[in-house]
C-alpha positions as CSV (number, residue, x, y, z in Angstrom):
1,M,0.1,-0.2,-0.2
2,I,1.2,3.4,-0.9
3,I,0.1,6.7,1.0
4,A,0.6,9.7,-1.0
5,D,-2.1,12.1,-0.1
6,P,-0.6,15.1,1.9
7,D,-4.2,15.8,3.3
8,F,-4.9,12.4,4.5
9,P,-5.9,12.9,8.2
10,E,-3.2,11.8,10.9
11,R,-5.3,9.9,13.0
12,E,-6.7,7.8,10.1
13,T,-3.4,7.2,9.0
14,V,-2.1,5.7,12.2
15,N,-5.1,3.5,12.3
16,L,-4.7,2.6,8.7
17,V,-0.8,1.9,9.2
18,D,-1.5,-0.4,12.5
19,T,-4.3,-2.1,10.5
20,A,-2.0,-2.7,7.6
21,H,1.0,-4.1,9.6
22,Q,-1.3,-6.5,11.6
23,G,-2.4,-8.0,8.4
24,G,1.1,-8.3,7.1
25,V,0.7,-5.5,4.3
26,R,3.8,-3.4,3.8
27,V,3.1,0.3,4.0
28,R,5.0,2.9,1.8
29,I,4.5,6.9,2.1
30,A,5.7,9.6,0.0
31,P,8.0,11.8,2.1
32,S,6.1,15.0,2.9
33,T,2.8,13.2,3.8
34,M,3.2,11.7,7.2
35,D,6.0,13.5,9.4
36,V,4.5,11.6,12.5
37,L,5.5,8.3,11.2
38,V,8.8,9.1,9.5
39,Q,10.8,7.8,12.6
40,R,9.9,4.4,11.7
41,A,10.7,4.9,8.0
42,D,13.6,3.2,5.8
43,F,14.1,4.9,2.7
44,L,13.9,2.9,-0.5
45,P,16.3,4.0,-3.3
46,G,15.7,3.0,-7.0
47,Q,12.0,3.8,-7.2
48,S,10.1,6.4,-9.7
49,I,9.4,8.7,-6.8
50,P,11.2,8.9,-3.2
51,L,9.6,6.3,-1.0
52,F,10.0,5.1,2.6
53,E,8.7,2.0,4.1
54,L,7.3,2.0,7.8
55,R,8.5,-0.6,9.9
56,S,6.2,-2.3,12.6
57,P,6.6,-0.8,15.9
58,T,8.8,-3.2,18.0
59,F,9.1,-3.2,22.0
60,E,12.1,-4.7,23.7
61,G,12.9,-5.2,27.4
62,V,10.6,-3.4,30.0
63,D,8.4,-2.0,27.2
64,F,7.8,-5.4,25.9
65,A,7.1,-6.9,29.3
66,L,4.7,-4.0,30.3
67,K,3.1,-4.3,26.7
68,R,2.6,-8.3,27.2
69,A,1.4,-7.9,30.9
70,F,-1.2,-5.4,29.8
71,D,-2.3,-7.5,27.0
72,I,-2.7,-10.6,29.1
73,V,-4.5,-8.8,32.0
74,V,-6.9,-6.9,29.4
75,S,-7.6,-10.2,27.9
76,A,-8.2,-12.0,31.1
77,F,-10.3,-9.2,32.1
78,L,-12.5,-9.4,29.0
79,L,-12.9,-13.1,29.0
80,L,-14.4,-13.0,32.6
81,V,-16.8,-10.2,31.7
82,L,-17.9,-12.1,28.8
83,N,-18.4,-15.2,30.6
84,F,-20.2,-13.5,33.3
85,L,-22.4,-12.0,30.5
86,K,-23.2,-15.4,28.8
87,E,-23.9,-16.9,32.1
88,L,-26.5,-14.0,32.7
89,Q,-28.6,-15.1,29.8
């Protein structure tokens, strides 16, 4: 997927990029379109226009442990709530 519209809303862009990465889709942007995401970009030489490919966000060390713990706690909580709601029916 290539995003080349400089007026594409930032919030929608972040959601679109995250959804694409979750689906295994590579995302490329034209340089001036997404300043907020350029920190995660690698320059792709040899294209007809300059493009950057966005890397998926990675968590390491403490950040990874905190994210993993958060994911597990929230998942467990949601499973409990859904189980409780199922039993009420």
